[in-house]
Predicted model as a PDB file, atoms N, CA, C, CB and O in Angstrom, pLDDT in the B-factor column:
MODEL        1                                                                  
ATOM      1  N   MET A   1      66.488  70.258 210.106  1.00 91.00           N  
ATOM      2  CA  MET A   1      66.965  69.465 209.186  1.00 91.00           C  
ATOM      3  C   MET A   1      68.327  69.014 209.493  1.00 91.00           C  
ATOM      4  CB  MET A   1      66.882  70.072 207.994  1.00 91.00           C  
ATOM      5  O   MET A   1      69.100  69.894 209.873  1.00 91.00           O  
ATOM      6  N   LYS A   2      68.789  67.766 209.397  1.00 95.00           N  
ATOM      7  CA  LYS A   2      69.861  67.125 209.749  1.00 95.00           C  
ATOM      8  C   LYS A   2      70.381  66.514 208.284  1.00 95.00           C  
ATOM      9  CB  LYS A   2      69.517  66.068 210.929  1.00 95.00           C  
ATOM     10  O   LYS A   2      69.629  65.771 207.654  1.00 95.00           O  
ATOM     11  N   VAL A   3      71.426  66.790 207.878  1.00 96.00           N  
ATOM     12  CA  VAL A   3      72.274  66.299 206.783  1.00 96.00           C  
ATOM     13  C   VAL A   3      73.655  65.303 207.136  1.00 96.00           C  
ATOM     14  CB  VAL A   3      72.746  67.613 206.069  1.00 96.00           C  
ATOM     15  O   VAL A   3      74.664  65.558 207.793  1.00 96.00           O  
ATOM     16  N   LEU A   4      73.323  64.335 206.561  1.00 97.00           N  
ATOM     17  CA  LEU A   4      74.920  63.186 206.740  1.00 97.00           C  
ATOM     18  C   LEU A   4      75.453  63.714 205.641  1.00 97.00           C  
ATOM     19  CB  LEU A   4      74.860  61.170 206.589  1.00 97.00           C  
ATOM     20  O   LEU A   4      74.744  64.026 204.685  1.00 97.00           O  
ATOM     21  N   SER A   5      76.908  63.892 205.652  1.00 97.00           N  
ATOM     22  CA  SER A   5      77.711  64.535 204.823  1.00 97.00           C  
ATOM     23  C   SER A   5      78.864  63.764 204.684  1.00 97.00           C  
ATOM     24  CB  SER A   5      77.968  65.810 205.221  1.00 97.00           C  
ATOM     25  O   SER A   5      79.115  62.960 205.582  1.00 97.00           O  
ATOM     26  N   GLU A   6      79.758  63.878 203.540  1.00 97.00           N  
ATOM     27  CA  GLU A   6      81.090  63.263 203.148  1.00 97.00           C  
ATOM     28  C   GLU A   6      81.844  64.334 202.820  1.00 97.00           C  
ATOM     29  CB  GLU A   6      81.076  62.253 202.002  1.00 97.00           C  
ATOM     30  O   GLU A   6      81.242  65.091 202.058  1.00 97.00           O  
ATOM     31  N   THR A   7      83.139  64.750 203.161  1.00 96.00           N  
ATOM     32  CA  THR A   7      84.093  65.575 202.807  1.00 96.00           C  
ATOM     33  C   THR A   7      85.434  64.623 202.498  1.00 96.00           C  
ATOM     34  CB  THR A   7      84.256  66.664 203.947  1.00 96.00           C  
ATOM     35  O   THR A   7      86.053  63.831 203.209  1.00 96.00           O  
ATOM     36  N   ASP A   8      85.604  65.081 201.050  1.00 97.00           N  
ATOM     37  CA  ASP A   8      86.751  64.311 200.449  1.00 97.00           C  
ATOM     38  C   ASP A   8      88.160  65.002 200.964  1.00 97.00           C  
ATOM     39  CB  ASP A   8      86.630  64.337 198.736  1.00 97.00           C  
ATOM     40  O   ASP A   8      88.072  65.971 201.718  1.00 97.00           O  
ATOM     41  N   GLU A   9      89.223  64.603 200.636  1.00 97.00           N  
ATOM     42  CA  GLU A   9      90.263  65.315 200.723  1.00 97.00           C  
ATOM     43  C   GLU A   9      90.503  66.345 200.157  1.00 97.00           C  
ATOM     44  CB  GLU A   9      91.010  64.807 200.555  1.00 97.00           C  
ATOM     45  O   GLU A   9      91.458  66.938 200.659  1.00 97.00           O  
ATOM     46  N   GLU A  10      89.971  66.916 199.167  1.00 97.00           N  
ATOM     47  CA  GLU A  10      90.125  68.285 198.928  1.00 97.00           C  
ATOM     48  C   GLU A  10      89.039  69.140 199.162  1.00 97.00           C  
ATOM     49  CB  GLU A  10      90.494  68.470 197.722  1.00 97.00           C  
ATOM     50  O   GLU A  10      88.890  70.136 198.454  1.00 97.00           O  
ATOM     51  N   GLY A  11      88.113  68.817 200.248  1.00 94.00           N  
ATOM     52  CA  GLY A  11      87.411  69.452 200.762  1.00 94.00           C  
ATOM     53  C   GLY A  11      86.120  69.571 200.135  1.00 94.00           C  
ATOM     54  O   GLY A  11      85.369  70.398 200.653  1.00 94.00           O  
ATOM     55  N   ASN A  12      85.800  69.097 199.394  1.00 94.00           N  
ATOM     56  CA  ASN A  12      84.437  68.882 198.617  1.00 94.00           C  
ATOM     57  C   ASN A  12      83.359  68.181 199.609  1.00 94.00           C  
ATOM     58  CB  ASN A  12      84.687  67.861 197.218  1.00 94.00           C  
ATOM     59  O   ASN A  12      83.675  67.273 200.377  1.00 94.00           O  
ATOM     60  N   ILE A  13      82.229  68.639 199.514  1.00 95.00           N  
ATOM     61  CA  ILE A  13      81.076  68.125 200.519  1.00 95.00           C  
ATOM     62  C   ILE A  13      80.216  67.576 199.567  1.00 95.00           C  
ATOM     63  CB  ILE A  13      80.279  69.274 201.494  1.00 95.00           C  
ATOM     64  O   ILE A  13      79.751  68.065 198.538  1.00 95.00           O  
ATOM     65  N   SER A  14      80.050  66.220 200.202  1.00 97.00           N  
ATOM     66  CA  SER A  14      78.663  65.632 199.322  1.00 97.00           C  
ATOM     67  C   SER A  14      77.537  65.048 200.472  1.00 97.00           C  
ATOM     68  CB  SER A  14      79.177  64.106 198.114  1.00 97.00           C  
ATOM     69  O   SER A  14      77.757  64.212 201.348  1.00 97.00           O  
ATOM     70  N   PRO A  15      76.381  65.697 200.206  1.00 97.00           N  
ATOM     71  CA  PRO A  15      75.448  65.195 201.119  1.00 97.00           C  
ATOM     72  C   PRO A  15      74.820  63.638 200.621  1.00 97.00           C  
ATOM     73  CB  PRO A  15      74.283  66.356 201.243  1.00 97.00           C  
ATOM     74  O   PRO A  15      74.710  63.306 199.441  1.00 97.00           O  
ATOM     75  N   ILE A  16      74.450  62.796 201.781  1.00 98.00           N  
ATOM     76  CA  ILE A  16      74.037  61.554 201.468  1.00 98.00           C  
ATOM     77  C   ILE A  16      72.864  61.279 202.049  1.00 98.00           C  
ATOM     78  CB  ILE A  16      74.907  60.644 201.760  1.00 98.00           C  
ATOM     79  O   ILE A  16      72.192  60.384 201.537  1.00 98.00           O  
ATOM     80  N   GLU A  17      72.463  61.822 202.976  1.00 97.00           N  
ATOM     81  CA  GLU A  17      71.138  61.568 203.505  1.00 97.00           C  
ATOM     82  C   GLU A  17      70.643  62.718 204.352  1.00 97.00           C  
ATOM     83  CB  GLU A  17      71.132  60.301 204.308  1.00 97.00           C  
ATOM     84  O   GLU A  17      71.372  63.497 204.966  1.00 97.00           O  
ATOM     85  N   VAL A  18      69.452  62.735 204.319  1.00 96.00           N  
ATOM     86  CA  VAL A  18      68.786  63.789 204.981  1.00 96.00           C  
ATOM     87  C   VAL A  18      67.618  63.757 206.023  1.00 96.00           C  
ATOM     88  CB  VAL A  18      68.386  64.450 204.063  1.00 96.00           C  
ATOM     89  O   VAL A  18      66.510  63.571 205.520  1.00 96.00           O  
ATOM     90  N   THR A  19      67.653  63.878 207.152  1.00 96.00           N  
ATOM     91  CA  THR A  19      66.483  63.693 208.263  1.00 96.00           C  
ATOM     92  C   THR A  19      65.918  64.885 208.593  1.00 96.00           C  
ATOM     93  CB  THR A  19      66.931  63.085 209.589  1.00 96.00           C  
ATOM     94  O   THR A  19      66.600  65.793 209.066  1.00 96.00           O  
ATOM     95  N   TRP A  20      64.747  64.988 208.399  1.00 92.00           N  
ATOM     96  CA  TRP A  20      63.727  66.243 208.587  1.00 92.00           C  
ATOM     97  C   TRP A  20      63.490  66.187 210.249  1.00 92.00           C  
ATOM     98  CB  TRP A  20      62.054  66.026 207.589  1.00 92.00           C  
ATOM     99  O   TRP A  20      63.929  65.311 210.995  1.00 92.00           O  
ATOM    100  N   GLU A  21      62.869  67.081 210.546  1.00 91.00           N  
ATOM    101  CA  GLU A  21      62.629  67.573 211.906  1.00 91.00           C  
ATOM    102  C   GLU A  21      61.757  66.250 212.601  1.00 91.00           C  
ATOM    103  CB  GLU A  21      61.716  69.162 211.868  1.00 91.00           C  
ATOM    104  O   GLU A  21      62.107  65.747 213.669  1.00 91.00           O  
ATOM    105  N   ASP A  22      60.702  65.830 211.904  1.00 94.00           N  
ATOM    106  CA  ASP A  22      59.874  64.839 212.419  1.00 94.00           C  
ATOM    107  C   ASP A  22      60.413  63.398 212.407  1.00 94.00           C  
ATOM    108  CB  ASP A  22      58.672  64.898 211.712  1.00 94.00           C  
ATOM    109  O   ASP A  22      59.662  62.475 212.721  1.00 94.00           O  
ATOM    110  N   GLY A  23      61.821  63.154 212.018  1.00 96.00           N  
ATOM    111  CA  GLY A  23      62.431  62.181 212.394  1.00 96.00           C  
ATOM    112  C   GLY A  23      62.664  61.144 210.847  1.00 96.00           C  
ATOM    113  O   GLY A  23      63.399  60.164 210.729  1.00 96.00           O  
ATOM    114  N   ARG A  24      61.945  61.646 210.014  1.00 95.00           N  
ATOM    115  CA  ARG A  24      61.673  60.875 208.442  1.00 95.00           C  
ATOM    116  C   ARG A  24      63.311  61.016 208.035  1.00 95.00           C  
ATOM    117  CB  ARG A  24      60.322  61.926 207.055  1.00 95.00           C  
ATOM    118  O   ARG A  24      63.984  61.991 208.368  1.00 95.00           O  
ATOM    119  N   SER A  25      63.797  59.952 207.312  1.00 96.00           N  
ATOM    120  CA  SER A  25      65.093  60.133 206.795  1.00 96.00           C  
ATOM    121  C   SER A  25      65.048  59.853 205.284  1.00 96.00           C  
ATOM    122  CB  SER A  25      66.098  59.234 207.526  1.00 96.00           C  
ATOM    123  O   SER A  25      64.130  59.145 204.868  1.00 96.00           O  
ATOM    124  N   TYR A  26      65.883  60.305 204.498  1.00 96.00           N  
ATOM    125  CA  TYR A  26      65.673  60.165 202.996  1.00 96.00           C  
ATOM    126  C   TYR A  26      67.262  59.834 202.372  1.00 96.00           C  
ATOM    127  CB  TYR A  26      64.932  61.732 202.310  1.00 96.00           C  
ATOM    128  O   TYR A  26      68.077  60.756 202.338  1.00 96.00           O  
ATOM    129  N   ILE A  27      67.527  58.857 202.027  1.00 97.00           N  
ATOM    130  CA  ILE A  27      68.909  58.971 201.018  1.00 97.00           C  
ATOM    131  C   ILE A  27      68.833  59.721 199.864  1.00 97.00           C  
ATOM    132  CB  ILE A  27      69.370  57.657 200.460  1.00 97.00           C  
ATOM    133  O   ILE A  27      67.858  59.700 199.113  1.00 97.00           O  
ATOM    134  N   ILE A  28      70.198  60.633 199.630  1.00 97.00           N  
ATOM    135  CA  ILE A  28      70.011  61.072 198.484  1.00 97.00           C  
ATOM    136  C   ILE A  28      70.438  60.464 197.331  1.00 97.00           C  
ATOM    137  CB  ILE A  28      70.375  62.060 198.500  1.00 97.00           C  
ATOM    138  O   ILE A  28      71.613  60.103 197.261  1.00 97.00           O  
ATOM    139  N   ASP A  29      69.624  60.275 196.338  1.00 97.00           N  
ATOM    140  CA  ASP A  29      69.863  59.280 195.247  1.00 97.00           C  
ATOM    141  C   ASP A  29      71.144  59.882 194.263  1.00 97.00           C  
ATOM    142  CB  ASP A  29      68.353  59.068 194.331  1.00 97.00           C  
ATOM    143  O   ASP A  29      72.210  59.303 194.049  1.00 97.00           O  
ATOM    144  N   LYS A  30      70.840  60.821 193.892  1.00 97.00           N  
ATOM    145  CA  LYS A  30      71.845  61.734 193.048  1.00 97.00           C  
ATOM    146  C   LYS A  30      71.947  63.132 193.170  1.00 97.00           C  
ATOM    147  CB  LYS A  30      71.608  61.617 191.739  1.00 97.00           C  
ATOM    148  O   LYS A  30      70.944  63.824 193.345  1.00 97.00           O  
ATOM    149  N   ILE A  31      73.416  63.739 193.066  1.00 98.00           N  
ATOM    150  CA  ILE A  31      73.801  64.927 193.165  1.00 98.00           C  
ATOM    151  C   ILE A  31      73.814  65.402 191.556  1.00 98.00           C  
ATOM    152  CB  ILE A  31      75.152  64.983 193.993  1.00 98.00           C  
ATOM    153  O   ILE A  31      74.611  64.915 190.754  1.00 98.00           O  
ATOM    154  N   THR A  32      72.856  66.383 191.208  1.00 97.00           N  
ATOM    155  CA  THR A  32      72.788  66.746 189.693  1.00 97.00           C  
ATOM    156  C   THR A  32      73.962  67.848 189.552  1.00 97.00           C  
ATOM    157  CB  THR A  32      71.173  67.399 189.201  1.00 97.00           C  
ATOM    158  O   THR A  32      74.845  67.879 188.695  1.00 97.00           O  
ATOM    159  N   ASP A  33      73.765  68.630 190.485  1.00 98.00           N  
ATOM    160  CA  ASP A  33      74.522  70.110 190.249  1.00 98.00           C  
ATOM    161  C   ASP A  33      74.950  70.698 191.724  1.00 98.00           C  
ATOM    162  CB  ASP A  33      73.366  71.343 189.428  1.00 98.00           C  
ATOM    163  O   ASP A  33      74.328  70.341 192.725  1.00 98.00           O  
ATOM    164  N   ILE A  34      75.881  71.480 191.787  1.00 97.00           N  
ATOM    165  CA  ILE A  34      76.322  72.107 193.010  1.00 97.00           C  
ATOM    166  C   ILE A  34      76.873  73.581 192.309  1.00 97.00           C  
ATOM    167  CB  ILE A  34      77.580  71.094 193.907  1.00 97.00           C  
ATOM    168  O   ILE A  34      77.744  73.699 191.447  1.00 97.00           O  
ATOM    169  N   ARG A  35      76.100  74.617 192.949  1.00 97.00           N  
ATOM    170  CA  ARG A  35      76.761  75.950 192.643  1.00 97.00           C  
ATOM    171  C   ARG A  35      76.079  76.902 193.581  1.00 97.00           C  
ATOM    172  CB  ARG A  35      76.607  76.433 191.064  1.00 97.00           C  
ATOM    173  O   ARG A  35      75.013  76.591 194.112  1.00 97.00           O  
ATOM    174  N   ARG A  36      76.786  78.289 193.843  1.00 96.00           N  
ATOM    175  CA  ARG A  36      76.577  79.120 194.547  1.00 96.00           C  
ATOM    176  C   ARG A  36      75.501  79.800 194.220  1.00 96.00           C  
ATOM    177  CB  ARG A  36      77.478  79.707 194.685  1.00 96.00           C  
ATOM    178  O   ARG A  36      75.584  80.479 193.197  1.00 96.00           O  
ATOM    179  N   ALA A  37      74.380  79.807 194.886  1.00 95.00           N  
ATOM    180  CA  ALA A  37      73.104  80.363 194.166  1.00 95.00           C  
ATOM    181  C   ALA A  37      72.182  81.163 195.141  1.00 95.00           C  
ATOM    182  CB  ALA A  37      72.226  79.134 193.526  1.00 95.00           C  
ATOM    183  O   ALA A  37      72.179  80.834 196.328  1.00 95.00           O  
ATOM    184  N   TYR A  38      71.432  82.153 194.727  1.00 92.00           N  
ATOM    185  CA  TYR A  38      70.122  82.807 195.577  1.00 92.00           C  
ATOM    186  C   TYR A  38      69.069  82.019 196.143  1.00 92.00           C  
ATOM    187  CB  TYR A  38      69.340  83.695 194.749  1.00 92.00           C  
ATOM    188  O   TYR A  38      68.313  81.442 195.360  1.00 92.00           O  
ATOM    189  N   ALA A  39      68.859  81.874 197.652  1.00 86.00           N  
ATOM    190  CA  ALA A  39      67.999  81.118 198.019  1.00 86.00           C  
ATOM    191  C   ALA A  39      66.749  82.207 198.052  1.00 86.00           C  
ATOM    192  CB  ALA A  39      68.434  80.352 199.306  1.00 86.00           C  
ATOM    193  O   ALA A  39      66.738  82.994 198.999  1.00 86.00           O  
ATOM    194  N   LYS A  40      65.795  82.281 197.154  1.00 83.00           N  
ATOM    195  CA  LYS A  40      64.864  83.204 197.179  1.00 83.00           C  
ATOM    196  C   LYS A  40      64.130  83.088 198.244  1.00 83.00           C  
ATOM    197  CB  LYS A  40      64.157  83.225 196.159  1.00 83.00           C  
ATOM    198  O   LYS A  40      64.160  84.135 198.891  1.00 83.00           O  
ATOM    199  N   LYS A  41      63.283  82.032 198.862  1.00 76.00           N  
ATOM    200  CA  LYS A  41      62.587  82.240 199.858  1.00 76.00           C  
ATOM    201  C   LYS A  41      63.049  82.616 201.316  1.00 76.00           C  
ATOM    202  CB  LYS A  41      61.983  81.294 199.844  1.00 76.00           C  
ATOM    203  O   LYS A  41      62.345  82.962 202.265  1.00 76.00           O  
ATOM    204  N   VAL A  42      64.532  82.444 201.244  1.00 77.00           N  
ATOM    205  CA  VAL A  42      65.031  82.896 202.758  1.00 77.00           C  
ATOM    206  C   VAL A  42      66.069  84.166 202.446  1.00 77.00           C  
ATOM    207  CB  VAL A  42      65.956  81.460 203.692  1.00 77.00           C  
ATOM    208  O   VAL A  42      66.562  84.858 203.338  1.00 77.00           O  
ATOM    209  N   GLY A  43      66.250  84.300 201.384  1.00 79.00           N  
ATOM    210  CA  GLY A  43      67.368  85.424 200.943  1.00 79.00           C  
ATOM    211  C   GLY A  43      68.799  84.939 200.988  1.00 79.00           C  
ATOM    212  O   GLY A  43      69.184  83.917 201.556  1.00 79.00           O  
ATOM    213  N   GLY A  44      69.517  85.779 200.335  1.00 85.00           N  
ATOM    214  CA  GLY A  44      71.130  85.596 200.847  1.00 85.00           C  
ATOM    215  C   GLY A  44      71.669  84.454 199.620  1.00 85.00           C  
ATOM    216  O   GLY A  44      70.859  84.029 198.796  1.00 85.00           O  
ATOM    217  N   THR A  45      72.732  84.138 199.611  1.00 93.00           N  
ATOM    218  CA  THR A  45      73.481  82.847 198.713  1.00 93.00           C  
ATOM    219  C   THR A  45      73.876  82.023 199.587  1.00 93.00           C  
ATOM    220  CB  THR A  45      74.782  83.147 197.795  1.00 93.00           C  
ATOM    221  O   THR A  45      74.149  82.323 200.749  1.00 93.00           O  
ATOM    222  N   ALA A  46      73.937  80.933 199.105  1.00 94.00           N  
ATOM    223  CA  ALA A  46      74.940  79.854 199.713  1.00 94.00           C  
ATOM    224  C   ALA A  46      74.904  78.919 198.673  1.00 94.00           C  
ATOM    225  CB  ALA A  46      74.544  79.152 201.189  1.00 94.00           C  
ATOM    226  O   ALA A  46      74.227  79.110 197.663  1.00 94.00           O  
ATOM    227  N   MET A  47      75.743  77.693 198.891  1.00 95.00           N  
ATOM    228  CA  MET A  47      75.729  76.617 197.908  1.00 95.00           C  
ATOM    229  C   MET A  47      74.576  76.056 198.066  1.00 95.00           C  
ATOM    230  CB  MET A  47      76.764  75.648 197.983  1.00 95.00           C  
ATOM    231  O   MET A  47      74.055  75.797 199.151  1.00 95.00           O  
ATOM    232  N   ARG A  48      73.900  75.737 196.437  1.00 96.00           N  
ATOM    233  CA  ARG A  48      72.830  74.835 196.690  1.00 96.00           C  
ATOM    234  C   ARG A  48      73.239  73.483 195.738  1.00 96.00           C  
ATOM    235  CB  ARG A  48      71.303  75.587 196.291  1.00 96.00           C  
ATOM    236  O   ARG A  48      73.858  73.539 194.675  1.00 96.00           O  
ATOM    237  N   TYR A  49      72.897  72.666 196.179  1.00 97.00           N  
ATOM    238  CA  TYR A  49      72.860  71.365 195.721  1.00 97.00           C  
ATOM    239  C   TYR A  49      71.687  70.636 195.444  1.00 97.00           C  
ATOM    240  CB  TYR A  49      73.458  70.713 196.485  1.00 97.00           C  
ATOM    241  O   TYR A  49      70.928  70.136 196.275  1.00 97.00           O  
ATOM    242  N   SER A  50      71.578  70.606 194.014  1.00 96.00           N  
ATOM    243  CA  SER A  50      70.456  69.934 193.214  1.00 96.00           C  
ATOM    244  C   SER A  50      70.638  68.453 193.307  1.00 96.00           C  
ATOM    245  CB  SER A  50      70.447  70.378 191.670  1.00 96.00           C  
ATOM    246  O   SER A  50      71.521  67.861 192.686  1.00 96.00           O  
ATOM    247  N   VAL A  51      69.803  67.889 194.076  1.00 96.00           N  
ATOM    248  CA  VAL A  51      69.546  66.444 194.620  1.00 96.00           C  
ATOM    249  C   VAL A  51      68.479  65.884 194.115  1.00 96.00           C  
ATOM    250  CB  VAL A  51      69.375  66.339 196.017  1.00 96.00           C  
ATOM    251  O   VAL A  51      67.553  66.579 193.698  1.00 96.00           O  
ATOM    252  N   ARG A  52      68.447  64.365 194.074  1.00 96.00           N  
ATOM    253  CA  ARG A  52      67.515  63.769 193.724  1.00 96.00           C  
ATOM    254  C   ARG A  52      67.140  62.734 194.952  1.00 96.00           C  
ATOM    255  CB  ARG A  52      67.826  63.248 192.431  1.00 96.00           C  
ATOM    256  O   ARG A  52      67.837  61.750 195.200  1.00 96.00           O  
ATOM    257  N   ILE A  53      66.003  63.065 195.657  1.00 94.00           N  
ATOM    258  CA  ILE A  53      65.236  62.271 196.721  1.00 94.00           C  
ATOM    259  C   ILE A  53      64.043  61.275 196.249  1.00 94.00           C  
ATOM    260  CB  ILE A  53      64.611  63.309 197.688  1.00 94.00           C  
ATOM    261  O   ILE A  53      63.121  61.656 195.527  1.00 94.00           O  
ATOM    262  N   ALA A  54      64.157  60.127 196.681  1.00 92.00           N  
ATOM    263  CA  ALA A  54      63.062  59.286 196.325  1.00 92.00           C  
ATOM    264  C   ALA A  54      62.272  59.661 195.117  1.00 92.00           C  
ATOM    265  CB  ALA A  54      62.198  59.213 197.402  1.00 92.00           C  
ATOM    266  O   ALA A  54      61.057  59.852 195.161  1.00 92.00           O  
ATOM    267  N   GLY A  55      63.160  59.783 193.792  1.00 93.00           N  
ATOM    268  CA  GLY A  55      62.877  59.946 192.528  1.00 93.00           C  
ATOM    269  C   GLY A  55      62.486  61.625 192.301  1.00 93.00           C  
ATOM    270  O   GLY A  55      62.225  62.034 191.169  1.00 93.00           O  
ATOM    271  N   LYS A  56      62.476  62.432 193.354  1.00 93.00           N  
ATOM    272  CA  LYS A  56      62.188  63.730 193.142  1.00 93.00           C  
ATOM    273  C   LYS A  56      63.063  64.721 193.071  1.00 93.00           C  
ATOM    274  CB  LYS A  56      61.484  64.052 193.888  1.00 93.00           C  
ATOM    275  O   LYS A  56      63.910  64.756 193.963  1.00 93.00           O  
ATOM    276  N   ASP A  57      63.093  65.776 192.007  1.00 94.00           N  
ATOM    277  CA  ASP A  57      64.523  66.620 192.034  1.00 94.00           C  
ATOM    278  C   ASP A  57      64.045  67.919 193.247  1.00 94.00           C  
ATOM    279  CB  ASP A  57      65.017  67.415 190.076  1.00 94.00           C  
ATOM    280  O   ASP A  57      62.988  68.547 193.187  1.00 94.00           O  
ATOM    281  N   THR A  58      64.997  68.078 194.183  1.00 92.00           N  
ATOM    282  CA  THR A  58      64.750  69.361 194.708  1.00 92.00           C  
ATOM    283  C   THR A  58      66.262  69.947 194.946  1.00 92.00           C  
ATOM    284  CB  THR A  58      63.793  69.277 196.092  1.00 92.00           C  
ATOM    285  O   THR A  58      67.280  69.532 194.392  1.00 92.00           O  
ATOM    286  N   TYR A  59      66.170  70.969 195.866  1.00 93.00           N  
ATOM    287  CA  TYR A  59      67.323  71.743 196.171  1.00 93.00           C  
ATOM    288  C   TYR A  59      67.405  71.607 197.933  1.00 93.00           C  
ATOM    289  CB  TYR A  59      67.115  73.426 195.520  1.00 93.00           C  
ATOM    290  O   TYR A  59      66.399  71.509 198.636  1.00 93.00           O  
ATOM    291  N   ILE A  60      68.986  71.625 198.522  1.00 95.00           N  
ATOM    292  CA  ILE A  60      69.188  71.785 199.547  1.00 95.00           C  
ATOM    293  C   ILE A  60      70.358  72.892 199.880  1.00 95.00           C  
ATOM    294  CB  ILE A  60      69.302  70.616 199.927  1.00 95.00           C  
ATOM    295  O   ILE A  60      71.333  72.713 199.151  1.00 95.00           O  
ATOM    296  N   PHE A  61      70.481  73.767 200.608  1.00 95.00           N  
ATOM    297  CA  PHE A  61      71.622  74.484 200.467  1.00 95.00           C  
ATOM    298  C   PHE A  61      72.556  74.473 201.934  1.00 95.00           C  
ATOM    299  CB  PHE A  61      71.153  75.948 199.992  1.00 95.00           C  
ATOM    300  O   PHE A  61      72.170  74.034 203.017  1.00 95.00           O  
ATOM    301  N   THR A  62      73.686  74.994 201.676  1.00 94.00           N  
ATOM    302  CA  THR A  62      74.693  74.927 202.907  1.00 94.00           C  
ATOM    303  C   THR A  62      75.431  76.090 203.276  1.00 94.00           C  
ATOM    304  CB  THR A  62      75.715  73.948 202.696  1.00 94.00           C  
ATOM    305  O   THR A  62      76.073  76.544 202.330  1.00 94.00           O  
ATOM    306  N   GLU A  63      75.532  76.642 204.215  1.00 91.00           N  
ATOM    307  CA  GLU A  63      76.482  77.876 204.504  1.00 91.00           C  
ATOM    308  C   GLU A  63      76.718  77.821 205.744  1.00 91.00           C  
ATOM    309  CB  GLU A  63      75.994  79.255 204.197  1.00 91.00           C  
ATOM    310  O   GLU A  63      75.857  77.507 206.566  1.00 91.00           O  
ATOM    311  N   ASP A  64      78.410  78.243 206.151  1.00 90.00           N  
ATOM    312  CA  ASP A  64      78.714  78.146 207.175  1.00 90.00           C  
ATOM    313  C   ASP A  64      78.364  77.102 207.928  1.00 90.00           C  
ATOM    314  CB  ASP A  64      78.496  78.997 207.553  1.00 90.00           C  
ATOM    315  O   ASP A  64      77.727  77.321 208.959  1.00 90.00           O  
ATOM    316  N   GLY A  65      78.732  75.690 207.539  1.00 88.00           N  
ATOM    317  CA  GLY A  65      78.373  74.454 207.999  1.00 88.00           C  
ATOM    318  C   GLY A  65      76.944  73.904 208.518  1.00 88.00           C  
ATOM    319  O   GLY A  65      76.749  72.847 209.118  1.00 88.00           O  
ATOM    320  N   LYS A  66      75.851  75.024 208.084  1.00 92.00           N  
ATOM    321  CA  LYS A  66      74.304  74.745 208.345  1.00 92.00           C  
ATOM    322  C   LYS A  66      73.747  74.561 207.116  1.00 92.00           C  
ATOM    323  CB  LYS A  66      73.499  75.878 209.083  1.00 92.00           C  
ATOM    324  O   LYS A  66      73.934  75.312 206.159  1.00 92.00           O  
ATOM    325  N   TRP A  67      72.775  73.160 207.116  1.00 94.00           N  
ATOM    326  CA  TRP A  67      72.113  73.087 206.124  1.00 94.00           C  
ATOM    327  C   TRP A  67      70.959  73.726 206.264  1.00 94.00           C  
ATOM    328  CB  TRP A  67      71.999  71.980 205.780  1.00 94.00           C  
ATOM    329  O   TRP A  67      70.665  74.284 207.321  1.00 94.00           O  
ATOM    330  N   PHE A  68      69.971  73.712 204.938  1.00 92.00           N  
ATOM    331  CA  PHE A  68      68.649  74.340 204.704  1.00 92.00           C  
ATOM    332  C   PHE A  68      68.265  74.108 203.662  1.00 92.00           C  
ATOM    333  CB  PHE A  68      68.519  75.572 204.816  1.00 92.00           C  
ATOM    334  O   PHE A  68      69.025  74.066 202.694  1.00 92.00           O  
ATOM    335  N   VAL A  69      66.711  73.851 203.563  1.00 88.00           N  
ATOM    336  CA  VAL A  69      65.730  73.667 202.800  1.00 88.00           C  
ATOM    337  C   VAL A  69      64.825  74.708 202.655  1.00 88.00           C  
ATOM    338  CB  VAL A  69      65.185  72.680 203.137  1.00 88.00           C  
ATOM    339  O   VAL A  69      64.422  75.280 203.667  1.00 88.00           O  
ATOM    340  N   GLU A  70      64.315  75.153 201.189  1.00 75.00           N  
ATOM    341  CA  GLU A  70      63.477  76.340 200.984  1.00 75.00           C  
ATOM    342  C   GLU A  70      62.072  75.372 201.311  1.00 75.00           C  
ATOM    343  CB  GLU A  70      63.650  77.211 199.247  1.00 75.00           C  
ATOM    344  O   GLU A  70      61.874  74.238 200.874  1.00 75.00           O  
ATOM    345  N   SER A  71      61.232  76.115 202.145  1.00 62.00           N  
ATOM    346  CA  SER A  71      59.868  75.314 202.718  1.00 62.00           C  
ATOM    347  C   SER A  71      59.013  75.233 201.320  1.00 62.00           C  
ATOM    348  CB  SER A  71      58.875  76.299 204.134  1.00 62.00           C  
ATOM    349  O   SER A  71      59.252  76.003 200.390  1.00 62.00           O  
ATOM    350  N   LYS A  72      58.125  74.358 201.268  1.00 61.00           N  
ATOM    351  CA  LYS A  72      57.358  74.556 199.958  1.00 61.00           C  
ATOM    352  C   LYS A  72      56.121  75.224 200.842  1.00 61.00           C  
ATOM    353  CB  LYS A  72      56.978  72.967 198.891  1.00 61.00           C  
ATOM    354  O   LYS A  72      56.005  74.968 202.041  1.00 61.00           O  
ATOM    355  N   VAL A  73      55.240  76.075 200.159  1.00 52.00           N  
ATOM    356  CA  VAL A  73      54.338  76.880 200.515  1.00 52.00           C  
ATOM    357  C   VAL A  73      52.950  76.423 200.211  1.00 52.00           C  
ATOM    358  CB  VAL A  73      54.625  78.032 199.991  1.00 52.00           C  
ATOM    359  O   VAL A  73      51.988  77.128 200.513  1.00 52.00           O  
TER     360      VAL A  73                                                      
ENDMDL                                                                          
END                                                                             
């Protein structure tokens, strides 16, 4: 997964667009929350962004400059 993001002058990161491995891209409509949280399916903690994409709420995570999403089973 690739994430296009902006970093402001204070170092705050805002994801703008997500591109899946198959090439589909989606604009992030809204960021509703940002917090350090446990990623249940992959283990460990990371910065979790609660986002709205195409009208659906989901989470994306970032840690050490890498982005990931927990897969739906």
